[in-house]
N, C-alpha and C positions, 0 to 999 in steps of 0.2 A: 631449183630445189631444195628440198632443205635434206639437210644430212641424221643417219638416223637418230647420230647422238644430238643432237641440235634436239629431232623428235622430242625423246625422252627428258631431257631438262624441260623442254615444254611442260612434257606430260604431268612431269614432280612437281614445278612450280604452279599448275594449273589445280593439279592435287590440294597442292597442299595451301595455296590459297582459297579453294572452295573452304579447311577442313577452318583457316581462319574467320573466313564469312558465316559459316555454324554458327560457330562458339559468339561470335559477333551479335548473332542472329538471336540467338538464347539470352542475351543478354539486351537487344532490345527487350526481346518478348516480356522478360522479367520489367524493364521499366514499367511497359505498357498499362503491367500488371498492376504495378503500387497506383501508380498516376490515376489508374480507375478508379481503384479503390477508394483514394482521397476526394477526386472526383464525386465519387459517389457518397462521402461523408459532408459536401458541403450542405447534402438536401437533410441528411439524418441527424447532422451537426446542426440546424441552422443555426440553433440559438448563443452555438461558439460553446459551450460547456467545457467540449477538449480540444478550441484549436489552436494552443500552442504545443502541448504533447503529439499530437495526429502533425503536426507543423516539422515538430523536431525531429520526432521517426522518420518520415518520408522523408524530407529533407537529405538524414544521414544515411536512411537503407539506400535511396536516389545515386548520391555521393558517393557512397561506394560501387553501386552498379557501375558509373563511368568509369569509377579509374579503373575497375578491373577490364572495362570493355575498350580502353584506352591500353591499356597493358598490352591486352591480343591484338587489340589491331597494331602495336609495335613489332612484333615478333617480326624475324626476320627468317624469309622464307626459304635464304638460300644456309639459314641453318641443318636441310635438310629432312625427308619428310616424315624419318624415325621422331625427329624432335620437337618437329613443330605441332604434329598429333601431341606428345607426353605436355607442353604447355599448353596444347586447348584444353584439353582435357584438364593438367592441373587450373586452368583458369576457371570451369566450368563447376569443380568443384568450390575453388571460393565464389561462384555466384550463388550455388546450393548454399553455401554460408549465409550468405547474402540474405537468401532466400527465406532461411528457415529462422534468422534473425529478427525479420520483419514479419511473420506470421507469428512468430510468439505472444506477442504484442496484438499486431493485428486478428487473432483470433479473439483475446479479449476486448478488443475494442466490438469488435461485431456481434456479440452478444445481444447486444442493447440496439442491435441495427433491425430488428423483427417486426411481424406488425407487434401494435401496442396494445392489442387488447393483451396479448401474451402476458403471464403470470410472470415470466421470471425477467421480458421486460423491462415490466412496470415496475418488478424487485430494483432491477440497477439505476429505472431510471428515479428512483424512492431512494438508492442509497450515495447515487451522485447527488442530492440534493443534501444530507444527511452529512456526509464528507465535507463535500462543501461551503455548507456554513459552519463544520469544524473547523475548519482547513482555514478557511478567510479570517476567522471567529479569533481563533489564536496567534496568528501574524498579524491582524490588525492590534488587539489589546495586546500584543505585546511591541508595538512599534516596530515590525519590520515589514521587510517586502513580500510579495503576496509571489508566492513561485508559484508554476504551474500543480494543480491539485493530485492530487494521486487517481489510479482508474481505478474504479471497483468492479470484480467478477468474479462470477460462480466458481468455487470450485468444490471437486469431489474430498475435503477434507471436514473433522471436527470444529474448529471453534476456526476463526477467522485469526489470519496472516496480515502482517505487512512485506511486502518486497520491497527490501530495497537497492534491488536487482538483484538479490540472490539465491531465486526462487530456478534454478534449471529447467528448460524444458523437458517430458517425462521419459523422451527419447536417447534424452544424451549419454553415450557409452564414456565410462571413465578413460582418462590417457584419448581417446581418437576426439571428442570432443570437446574436448578443457579448454578450447580458443574462443568456442564458441558460447561457451560460460561463463567467460574471460570478460566480454560482450553484453550480453546477459546485463552482468555485477554491472560494467561499468555507463555501460546506456542511462544516460538520468533521465527516464522514465517511467515513473514511481506507479508502483501498481496495490492494491489490496484485495488479496480470496475472501471471500465471503462463505459460508456453511448453508451447501441448499435449503434447511432451517430458514436462513430467511426468507424465504418463497411463500411459505404459509403457516409463519408465525413472525411476519416484519420487525415488534419492535425485537427482533434482535438484532434489527441493524445496529444497536445502539453499541452494536459492539466495536463498529467501525469507530470509534470516537478511541477507540486503545488504541490501533493500528494506524489512525492520523497521527497520535500522538508519540507515534516511533519516529515516521518521516518527520514529524514537528521536528522531532529533538537531531535527526542526521542533516537536513538541512541549514540548521543551528552550528556555525563554529563555533567548536570550545566546547560542544552544552554534555556534549557525552561525556569529555575527559572531566568536567568541571563535575560534572551528580558523582564521578564517581567520589572523589575526592570528598565532598560536603558532606555524600552520606557518611564514607568511613571516617571523619573525622566527628560529624555528631553522633554515629555509634561507638566511637572510642571515647568520646566526652561522658556519654552517656553508661559505658560498663567498665570504663577501666582499663580493658580488656584488647590487646591489639593482634590477636587474631580471633577474637570474635567480628572485632569490627572489620577484617579485613573480610571475612566469612560476607557481609553485603556486600565486594564490590563486584563479585557477577550476578549479583540478582537487577544491577540501577537504570539496565536498561527496560526491564519491563516494569521496577516500579519508579520510574520517570512519566513512561504511558500509564500506569495506573495514577498515577497525580492526577495528570492533566484532563487523562477523559472523568475522574470526577468533575475537578473544577469546570470543562465543559458541559456535564449535563447533568452532574449530581450524585445522587441515588440511584439512578437508573443504571449508571455504571457495575453501582458497588452489585446492585444484585443481578449483572448476568457475570459476576465474576465468582459470588456467592452459587450463583447453580450451576456454574462447570467447577468448581472444588469443592464442592462439599465430597465428605468422607466418611468415615469411618475413622473415629476419631486417633489411629496410630498413622492412619492418612494424612488425618491433616495437619500432623506434626513431623511431616517429613517431605522433602522438597520434593515434586514431582520430576525436576529435573534441576542440570545445574546454572540452568537460566534462573528458573525461579525459587525464591521465596520457600518457604511450609506456608501454607494454605491458612491458617492461622493465625502466621504474621503477617503475610498476604491482607489478609480482611483488616486485621488487625490498622493497618495502614492505611488503608482506606478509611476508614470511620475518624481514622487520628485528621487526616489530611480533610476528610470531611467534616469533621464538628473546628478543626481549627481555622478554616475559611469561611466559615459561619453557614452552613451547608447544614442540611440533611442527613445523618447518617445509615446506619439501622441493615450494617451487611452479616454480622454473628445474632444469631439467634441464640434464645435461654441455652436449648439442648449443647449448642458448639462447645461454650464456654461453662458450662455446667461440668463437660467431660474435657475438658481443655484443665479444669482448676484440679481435677480427679487426680488425672493422670501426665501430666507433662511432665518431660523429661527437663532436670535444671537447666541443661540448654534454651532449651527451647523458651522456658519464665525469662533468661536473663537476653535473651533475643527479643521476647516481647518488654523489655526493659528500656529496650531501646527506638520504640517505635516512635513512642510522641517524638524525641530529640531528632527523628531522620523525618521524619515531617513534617515537619518546622524545616528542615535546611533544604529540605524540598521546595518548600513553597517560598523561601527565599531567596531560591535562588534567581541569577538574573541574567536574561539575554543578550545579543552582544547592543541592543541598544541600551539598554540600565536599566528594562519596566523586568521585576518581578516575577516569575513562576505564577503569586497566588492572584496577579493581576485579572488572570482568566475566571475566576470565576463570581466577579464582581456581577456581571449579566445574569448568573447562575442562579447567585445567591437572590437576587428580583426575582426574578423567573419563580423560582419555589419558596415564595412569600405568599401568604395563608389566599390570598386575591390578587397572584402571580399569573404570570399564562400558561405554565406549567398544570395548575387546573384548570383554567379553565378550557384548554383542550382535551384535559383527562375529560372534562362532563359533556363535550361534543361529541367525541368517541365514546362515552356509552351511552348518549342520547339516542334523541328517537329521530331524529335529524339527523345528514350531511354534513359530518365536519367542513368548515370554509379556509380553505389554503390560506397563507398570506403569505404576499411577497415580502421579508420582509427577511434578510441573514443571516438571521437568530433563529426565525420560526420552526427550520429545517428540525435541527439536535432538539431543541424543544418537546416540538410536537412528537417525537421519538423517545423522550424519554419520559412522554405523556400516555406513549403507547404501554409503557414497559407496566405507568403506576395501574393502568386502564387495568390491563392484563393479571395485575394483582389482586385487582378488583374482583375481576370480575370469574377467575381461574375456577374453576369447578362447579359453577353457578349456571355457563351458559356456553355452546361449543366455538372453540375459537376464531370458527370462517367468520362472520360478520366483523366483530374487532379488525383481520387480518387484512377485509378486503376495505374497511374505512382506511386502513394504513395506508396499504400500498393506492391507493385512490389520494387521500392527501398528499402524498409527500410531494410526490413529483410536482404538483402545480407549489409548494413553498419557493419560490426560488423567489430570489435577489434578481430582476431587472438585471439589466445589458451582457455584454458578449465577457466570456471569461479567460480573458487573454493572461496568464498569470506571465511571471518574469519567465525564460526562458533557461533552464541550468544550463548550458554550454551553447556552441554556435554548430547550426548542423556539420557546416565545411569541414570545421575541423575538429566532428566526431571522423567524420569520411574516411579524414586522410587518416587519423592516427589507427583507424582499424583496419586501412587497404596496406597500412607501413606494418602492422600484424600479421595481417596475410602474408604480406610478398617476405620480409624480414626474420619473422618466425620457422617461416617453412627454408630458408637458407640457414636458420641455426643450426637445427636441425634434422 
């Protein structure tokens, strides 16, 4: 007959074993959820539009879940019930970390997995094509390997935004969720947030060209620093004022994206900036934030880039220029004196492959010729018949640009709904044939190992 002490030890071990099994079961359940979600995307993403990003995300999350489960299974039951319970509780919190990391991205993917007739889903499918057209078009023109494209999603914000893994989940708490934010920043799955207006007025998808250009700069080694040095040097050469030249440095990320967006989509990108930036005279001369130049400088630079690249310009209306000529402060006028030099420096910038940034504008200039594809798209979008999709790499970005031109011609003369419907209908069909498996930015297993080490080592240090 077993002694009472032996029964007690057996009960303690059984209780601890049960608690460990429960934690392992939670890890298994999360693994099953992620796996089922990924399998569902085999049907939703049958064309492979987000294959690389899906594989990277699920691989990293599943690897992290398995690492946590492995640690849980290795808990020493001899530590005692209290210690076992504490270890299991800590591992379940780590599983919650993995779940939140997964869902931050999964929620964005899932916006486009609903019924095809939904306006939001149709808009995101259109955005997928515009972004891919700009993304692959840019990397190809610059002679670079094409990475996995950013994921567009709808966000409750005024304008578009690029997420170089820096936009944290909205329920993050300072201090408590710092590691989750760091992992969102470091997981190389890029995202582009689009404002709700893109659903009702899909010509605003032209904003995605600017956000794609941010990610282009993030992906190209050394280009962000090179942009700063070239812009500051050009501003100094034009002004001879070192302090004035340095004032351009904080704006370089936006200036690069502005220049690329014009080179990729022409004056349609300028229209979008002007719509967003038009203010009173004083507002036009004041920087809206540390990251942006005064709107009048930004618009002048967009015009200069277009002009020097052989593209149509047209950002500044006569009322803006008249007000500027009468009221501009000396500082703004001196900044304006740098614009042509800065535009030329941006266009001369070379990527790691040795091609200048202006190479992005070659096909765009041809598209905007009198008999080019933009004019053709514009006529179709304003015509009596439905526009016909073209399955080429450039089709979606030039169709979106033509949508802007069509809206400019029709605004005030007819309601926006017919044009919006046509754009939402034709853009998803402007899809280059083939699966879009870009080069993965990281090895999922390596990401998972690093994230697991962060979870365990970081807590020990704390």
